[in-house]
ZAMARGU-4260 file (C-alpha; in steps of 0.2 Angstrom, whole numbers, plus 5000, padded with zeros to 4 digits):
<rodrens>
0) 5111/5137/5034 | 5108/5134/5016 | 5097/5119/5019 | 5088/5128/5033 | 5084/5143/5022
5) 5078/5133/5008 | 5068/5121/5020 | 5061/5136/5030 | 5056/5147/5015 | 5050/5133/5004
10) 5040/5124/5018 | 5032/5140/5024 | 5026/5144/5007 | 5020/5127/5003 | 5011/5125/5019
15) 5003/5141/5017 | 4998/5137/4999 | 4992/5119/5005 | 4981/5127/5019 | 4973/5139/5006
20) 4970/5124/4995 | 4963/5113/5008 | 4952/5128/5015 | 4946/5131/4997 | 4943/5112/4994
25) 4932/5110/5010 | 4923/5126/5007 | 4918/5120/4990 | 4913/5104/4997 | 4902/5112/5010
30) 4895/5123/4997 | 4890/5108/4985 | 4883/5099/5000 | 4873/5114/5006 | 4866/5116/4988
35) 4862/5097/4987 | 4853/5098/5004 | 4844/5114/4999 | 4837/5105/4983 | 4832/5090/4992
40) 4824/5100/5006 | 4814/5110/4992 | 4808/5093/4984 | 4803/5086/5001 | 4793/5102/5005
45) 4784/5102/4989 | 4780/5083/4990 | 4775/5085/5008 | 4763/5099/5003 | 4755/5088/4989
50) 4753/5073/5000 | 4744/5084/5013 | 4733/5091/5000 | 4729/5073/4993 | 4724/5067/5011
55) 4714/5082/5014 | 4704/5078/4998 | 4701/5061/5004 | 4695/5068/5020 | 4683/5080/5011
60) 4676/5066/5000 | 4672/5056/5016 | 4665/5071/5025 | 4654/5075/5010 | 4646/5057/5011
65) 4645/5057/5030 | 4637/5074/5030 | 4624/5070/5017 | 4607/5070/5025 | 4599/5058/5012
70) 4613/5046/5016 | 4610/5047/5035 | 4591/5046/5033 | 4592/5031/5021 | 4605/5022/5032
75) 4594/5025/5048 | 4578/5018/5038 | 4587/5003/5032 | 4595/4999/5049 | 4577/5000/5057
80) 4567/4991/5043 | 4579/4982/5032 | 4570/4989/5017 | 4580/4984/5001 | 4574/5000/4993
85) 4585/5010/5005 | 4600/4999/5002 | 4598/5002/4983 | 4597/5021/4986 | 4612/5020/4997
90) 4622/5010/4984 | 4617/5022/4970 | 4623/5037/4981 | 4639/5029/4984 | 4642/5024/4966
95) 4638/5041/4960 | 4650/5048/4973 | 4664/5036/4968 | 4663/5041/4950 | 4667/5059/4953
100) 4685/5064/4949 | 4698/5054/4941 | 4705/5044/4956 | 4702/5026/4959 | 4692/5025/4975
105) 4676/5017/4983 | 4665/5020/4997 | 4658/5007/5010 | 4643/5010/5022 | 4645/5000/5038
110) 4633/4996/5053 | 4640/4997/5071 | 4644/4978/5070 | 4656/4981/5056 | 4645/4974/5042
115) 4646/4983/5025 | 4627/4986/5021 | 4630/4996/5005 | 4645/5000/4994 | 4650/5008/4977
120) 4658/4991/4974 | 4644/4977/4976 | 4657/4964/4980 | 4661/4973/4996 | 4644/4970/5004
125) 4645/4958/5019 | 4656/4956/5034 | 4670/4969/5034 | 4688/4963/5035 | 4694/4979/5043
130) 4690/4988/5059 | 4678/5002/5054 | 4679/5011/5071 | 4698/5016/5067 | 4694/5034/5062
135) 4712/5038/5055 | 4721/5035/5039 | 4726/5017/5037 | 4739/5011/5024 | 4740/4992/5021
140) 4739/4979/5007 | 4721/4980/4999 | 4712/4965/5006 | 4698/4969/4995 | 4708/4967/4980
145) 4713/4950/4972 | 4732/4953/4974 | 4740/4957/4991 | 4753/4966/4980 | 4741/4981/4979
150) 4741/4993/4993 | 4727/5005/4998 | 4724/5020/5009 | 4708/5018/5020 | 4699/5031/5031
155) 4683/5029/5041 | 4672/5042/5049 | 4656/5040/5059 | 4638/5044/5053 | 4628/5053/5066
160) 4609/5055/5067 | 4602/5066/5081 | 4619/5065/5090 | 4620/5046/5089 | 4632/5036/5079
165) 4622/5024/5068 | 4636/5018/5057 | 4652/5022/5048 | 4657/5027/5030 | 4674/5021/5023
170) 4683/5027/5008 | 4696/5016/4999 | 4710/5024/4988 | 4723/5015/4978 | 4741/5020/4982
175) 4743/5026/4964 | 4741/5044/4967 | 4753/5044/4981 | 4765/5035/4970 | 4763/5048/4956
180) 4768/5062/4969 | 4784/5054/4975 | 4790/5047/4958 | 4789/5063/4949 | 4807/5068/4943
185) 4809/5084/4952 | 4828/5087/4950 | 4832/5070/4958 | 4847/5066/4946 | 4853/5048/4943
190) 4851/5042/4961 | 4837/5054/4968 | 4822/5045/4976 | 4807/5049/4986 | 4799/5036/4998
195) 4783/5036/5009 | 4784/5025/5024 | 4770/5020/5037 | 4770/5011/5054 | 4758/4997/5054
200) 4747/4991/5068 | 4761/4980/5074 | 4773/4995/5075 | 4784/4989/5060 | 4789/5002/5048
205) 4784/4998/5030 | 4787/5005/5013 | 4770/5010/5004 | 4777/5017/4988 | 4787/5010/4974
210) 4806/5008/4976 | 4816/5016/4962 | 4830/5004/4962 | 4821/4988/4967 | 4806/4987/4957
215) 4802/4969/4959 | 4804/4969/4978 | 4790/4965/4991 | 4780/4981/4990 | 4774/4982/5008
220) 4789/4975/5016 | 4796/4981/5033 | 4811/4992/5036 | 4825/4987/5047 | 4828/4999/5062
225) 4844/4991/5068 | 4856/5003/5059 | 4856/5019/5068 | 4861/5029/5052 | 4846/5023/5042
230) 4836/5038/5036 | 4819/5030/5034 | 4815/5028/5052 | 4819/5046/5055 | 4804/5051/5045
235) 4792/5043/5057 | 4801/5051/5073 | 4789/5065/5073 | 4801/5079/5067 | 4808/5085/5050
240) 4826/5087/5046 | 4840/5086/5033 | 4858/5080/5033 | 4871/5069/5026 | 4880/5053/5031
245) 4864/5043/5031 | 4862/5025/5023 | 4847/5019/5014 | 4839/5002/5010 | 4853/4998/4998
250) 4867/5002/5011 | 4873/5017/5001 | 4878/5033/5009 | 4865/5047/5005 | 4861/5065/5008
255) 4843/5067/5013 | 4828/5077/5019 | 4814/5069/5029 | 4796/5075/5034 | 4783/5068/5045
260) 4765/5070/5041 | 4756/5071/5057 | 4738/5070/5051 | 4741/5054/5041 | 4755/5048/5052
265) 4766/5044/5037 | 4784/5048/5034 | 4792/5056/5018 | 4810/5053/5013 | 4819/5062/4999
270) 4837/5057/4996 | 4852/5056/4984 | 4868/5046/4984 | 4883/5054/4992 | 4894/5049/4977
275) 4883/5058/4965 | 4882/5074/4976 | 4901/5075/4978 | 4906/5068/4961 | 4914/5085/4956
280) 4924/5086/4972 | 4936/5072/4966 | 4941/5082/4951 | 4943/5098/4961 | 4954/5089/4973
285) 4965/5082/4959 | 4966/5100/4951 | 4971/5108/4968 | 4985/5094/4970 | 4992/5098/4953
290) 4992/5116/4957 | 5001/5114/4974 | 5014/5103/4966 | 5018/5115/4952 | 5019/5130/4963
295) 5029/5120/4976 | 5042/5116/4962 | 5043/5135/4958 | 5045/5140/4976 | 5059/5127/4979
300) 5068/5133/4964 | 5067/5151/4970 | 5072/5146/4987 | 5088/5138/4980 | 5093/5154/4971
305) 5090/5166/4985 | 5098/5154/4998 | 5114/5153/4986 | 5115/5172/4986 | 5113/5174/5005
310) 5124/5159/5010 | 5140/5163/5001 | 5146/5177/5013 | 5140/5167/5028 | 5150/5152/5022
315) 5166/5163/5021 | 5162/5168/5039 | 5159/5150/5045 | 5175/5144/5037 | 5185/5158/5046
320) 5177/5154/5062 | 5181/5136/5061 | 5199/5140/5058 | 5199/5152/5072 | 5191/5139/5083
325) 5205/5127/5079 | 5218/5139/5086 | 5223/5149/5070 | 5220/5165/5079 | 5228/5176/5066
330) 5214/5171/5054 | 5202/5185/5048 | 5186/5186/5037 | 5186/5196/5021 | 5173/5209/5021
335) 5165/5212/5003 | 5149/5221/5007 | 5142/5234/5019 | 5126/5226/5023 | 5122/5217/5039
340) 5133/5202/5035 | 5147/5214/5031 | 5145/5222/5048 | 5145/5205/5056 | 5161/5201/5047
345) 5170/5217/5053 | 5163/5213/5071 | 5170/5196/5070 | 5187/5203/5065 | 5187/5215/5080
350) 5182/5201/5092 | 5195/5189/5085 | 5209/5202/5088 | 5202/5205/5106 | 5201/5186/5109
355) 5219/5183/5102 | 5226/5196/5115 | 5216/5189/5129 | 5221/5171/5125 | 5239/5176/5125
360) 5237/5183/5142 | 5227/5169/5149 | 5239/5156/5143 | 5253/5164/5153 | 5242/5164/5169
365) 5236/5146/5166 | 5254/5140/5165 | 5258/5148/5182 | 5242/5142/5190 | 5245/5124/5183
370) 5262/5123/5191 | 5255/5129/5208 | 5240/5116/5206 | 5252/5102/5201 | 5263/5105/5217
375) 5247/5106/5228 | 5240/5090/5220 | 5257/5081/5223 | 5256/5086/5241 | 5238/5080/5243
380) 5243/5063/5234 | 5257/5061/5246 | 5246/5064/5261 | 5233/5052/5254 | 5246/5039/5252
385) 5253/5041/5269 | 5236/5041/5277 | 5229/5026/5267 | 5245/5015/5267 | 5258/5019/5279
390) 5247/5024/5294 | 5234/5011/5291 | 5248/4997/5288 | 5255/5001/5305 | 5238/5002/5313
395) 5233/4985/5305 | 5249/4977/5312 | 5245/4984/5330 | 5227/4978/5328 | 5232/4961/5322
400) 5244/4957/5336 | 5232/4964/5349 | 5218/4953/5342 | 5231/4938/5342 | 5235/4941/5360
405) 5216/4942/5364 | 5213/4925/5356 | 5228/4916/5363 | 5229/4922/5380 | 5212/4927/5385
410) 5207/4918/5401 | 5226/4913/5404 | 5231/4929/5412 | 5222/4939/5426 | 5206/4949/5423
415) 5216/4965/5422 | 5226/4959/5407 | 5211/4953/5398 | 5203/4970/5400 | 5219/4979/5394
420) 5220/4968/5379 | 5201/4972/5375 | 5205/4991/5377 | 5219/4989/5365 | 5209/4980/5352
425) 5195/4992/5353 | 5206/5007/5352 | 5215/5000/5336 | 5198/4998/5328 | 5192/5015/5332
430) 5208/5023/5326 | 5206/5014/5310 | 5188/5020/5308 | 5194/5038/5312 | 5208/5037/5299
435) 5195/5030/5286 | 5183/5044/5290 | 5196/5057/5289 | 5200/5051/5272 | 5182/5052/5267
440) 5181/5070/5274 | 5196/5075/5265 | 5190/5068/5248 | 5173/5075/5249 | 5172/5089/5236
445) 5186/5081/5224 | 5182/5078/5206 | 5169/5064/5203 | 5159/5069/5188 | 5151/5085/5181
450) 5134/5092/5183 | 5119/5085/5174 | 5100/5085/5173 | 5095/5075/5189 | 5078/5069/5194
455) 5078/5071/5213 | 5064/5058/5214 | 5077/5045/5207 | 5091/5052/5218 | 5081/5049/5234
460) 5075/5032/5228 | 5093/5027/5225 | 5098/5033/5242 | 5084/5023/5250 | 5090/5007/5240
465) 5107/5009/5247 | 5099/5010/5265 | 5086/4997/5261 | 5093/4984/5275 | 5094/4998/5288
470) 5077/5004/5284 | 5069/4987/5286 | 5078/4983/5302 | 5073/4999/5309 | 5055/4998/5303
475) 5056/5016/5296 | 5043/5023/5284 | 5051/5036/5272 | 5040/5046/5260 | 5043/5058/5247
480) 5034/5066/5232 | 5034/5080/5220 | 5053/5082/5220 | 5060/5093/5206 | 5072/5090/5192
485) 5087/5101/5192 | 5105/5102/5186 | 5118/5096/5199 | 5131/5083/5203 | 5121/5066/5205
490) 5133/5056/5215 | 5135/5070/5228 | 5116/5073/5229 | 5114/5054/5232 | 5127/5055/5246
495) 5119/5070/5254 | 5101/5062/5255 | 5109/5045/5260 | 5118/5053/5275 | 5103/5063/5281
500) 5091/5049/5280 | 5104/5037/5288 | 5105/5050/5302 | 5086/5051/5305 | 5086/5032/5305
505) 5100/5031/5318 | 5093/5043/5330 | 5075/5037/5329 | 5063/5036/5344 | 5061/5020/5353
510) 5043/5024/5358 | 5035/5027/5341 | 5036/5021/5323 | 5050/5030/5314 | 5043/5041/5300
515) 5054/5052/5288 | 5048/5064/5275 | 5058/5072/5261 | 5050/5088/5253 | 5056/5102/5241
520) 5052/5121/5238 | 5057/5132/5224 | 5066/5148/5230 | 5071/5160/5215 | 5086/5151/5206
525) 5088/5137/5220 | 5079/5123/5228 | 5076/5121/5247 | 5075/5103/5253 | 5069/5097/5270
530) 5072/5080/5278 | 5060/5079/5293 | 5059/5065/5306 | 5050/5061/5322 | 5066/5055/5331
535) 5074/5059/5348 | 5078/5077/5342 | 5091/5087/5350 | 5094/5103/5361 | 5094/5119/5351
540) 5111/5123/5360 | 5119/5109/5350 | 5112/5113/5332 | 5129/5120/5326 | 5140/5107/5334
545) 5133/5092/5325 | 5140/5098/5309 | 5158/5098/5316 | 5169/5084/5311 | 5171/5070/5325
550) 5159/5080/5336 | 5146/5068/5345 | 5132/5072/5357 | 5130/5054/5363 | 5142/5041/5370
555) 5148/5026/5359 | 5139/5014/5370 | 5122/5022/5364 | 5126/5026/5346 | 5140/5019/5335
560) 5150/5030/5323 | 5163/5044/5323 | 5152/5059/5319 | 5158/5062/5301 | 5142/5060/5291
565) 5134/5077/5294 | 5151/5086/5293 | 5153/5078/5275 | 5135/5084/5271 | 5139/5102/5276
570) 5156/5102/5266 | 5147/5096/5250 | 5133/5108/5252 | 5143/5123/5256 | 5156/5119/5242
575) 5141/5119/5230 | 5136/5137/5236 | 5122/5131/5247 | 5118/5131/5265 | 5112/5118/5278
580) 5105/5120/5295 | 5094/5110/5307 | 5078/5114/5317 | 5074/5102/5331 | 5065/5100/5347
585) 5071/5087/5360 | 5060/5071/5360 | 5050/5078/5346 | 5061/5076/5330 | 5072/5086/5319
590) 5071/5094/5302 | 5087/5096/5292 | 5086/5110/5279 | 5098/5113/5264 | 5098/5123/5248
595) 5104/5118/5231 | 5108/5130/5217 | 5100/5125/5200 | 5115/5126/5189 | 5116/5125/5170
600) 5123/5108/5164 | 5142/5107/5161 | 5148/5107/5144 | 5165/5100/5150 | 5166/5091/5166
605) 5184/5097/5168 | 5180/5116/5169 | 5187/5126/5183 | 5170/5129/5191 | 5167/5111/5193
610) 5174/5113/5211 | 5157/5122/5215 | 5146/5107/5211 | 5140/5094/5224 | 5151/5080/5227
615) 5148/5063/5235 | 5157/5058/5251 | 5168/5043/5248
</rodrens>
């Protein structure tokens, strides 16, 4: 009791404290995670807006050039006449336009064949290395530059004259402005990073801005899409989102936000390492663990003290009860308090006095009944000895000598003598079978084990195993399922099912396959079992007669046996407090129905009420 009180009180308090600590830990973790994601989302929103503004500026610059009437007129004149003055005028316009602002960019004018006819960069004039008809943002290594390590943003729009396309104007920007936007340190911490990604003409995703942690890496390299947790490909999926559990190009776990810029068809990723985001959680976890440990020690100490105060009077009561249970019925508990434990002690003393008086009376009755039972058992044992030894010994002698006469003188006397000897031999055998069956019936219900938890599925399976050869010879099919588990005498229950199934096999029909079904149904505090067959059946006038010992409905020439099996079953069932009956129709089959009370398991197999349990026939 002391241990249970200490364990119960301490464990309940510690578990409650631990739950609170765990809830606080995970709530704090969620709060930190939400704060980090909110910050990353804010940075992504800001940078997304800046990139959109930058690309809108590129578009406006191009629209200004393509919408310039002088540019359209000069380009048309040059294309028609090839006048170099017009080319010079176009070059001057483009150069002036490229010099506006601080961004590094250039303009090209292309004819419909893709040839650059004028440019703010004279070295560009000539056949174009790009498709001028691609009127969308294109990000790729700058093929106009001396190094492919440089990346550029290109956009082309058509130049219209009187509703007809006469050429294209293309603007080239370096990636510097885009890099400046994503590399600004907007609360990114030690591991925060922003990336811009683009899907090229081959469908491969590529980085187009500098990588913070791999400065010397290939600038325009492709991104692997094999890892489903990679955050970079998500940014080009057409949607925006935030979350954790992603991995980046270093294989690190990250928190991240991603955006898709539809107009430019580029993706933006803003991320931070999970380790940095959750760095404070480890310290919080250690602190909570120390707090739980300290409080747990205090709780255990308090539990020991309280348990000690409560257990002392209970210990006295337990020691007194132990002495009383060992037969010291004069023992009484000392009552020192008026609380519930004191009342329990007084109640125990009253109960002990009553039990002592009842025990004295019971012992006197037990002595008388024991003497009667002993005399009865002696008579039964004497009967069993005579039946099993003396009677059978004489019968075996008669049987042996009649069989000896049959072997020696068969065929030497007349036919009547041979017939008489045969009658004597058969009669002796049948008499011996009747004596054995009478012993079986008399022993049915005697002590052979206590009640226990029994799985009826296993009981029926054991009965079928015992009857295996008979089932195979008869070709019978026995089915059973969903049988219950109950408290009964296992051996007797096996005997009941074995006798009933054997009876169904014995009286099977010769015109159809023998089929036997065992089922069960719950009824209040007992179970109703049925053993159904499709055998020869019987007339309803004989349904009671078949349970009477040595009663037979058929001659010995048709069916062997003495007619004791069903009588044994009836005796076992009724001694257990159940009932058995049969429902049958001639030539259609029979259904044997019996009930079994669902007892509680025996504490002592020698208790007096053991006589009411099911017992197996010998």
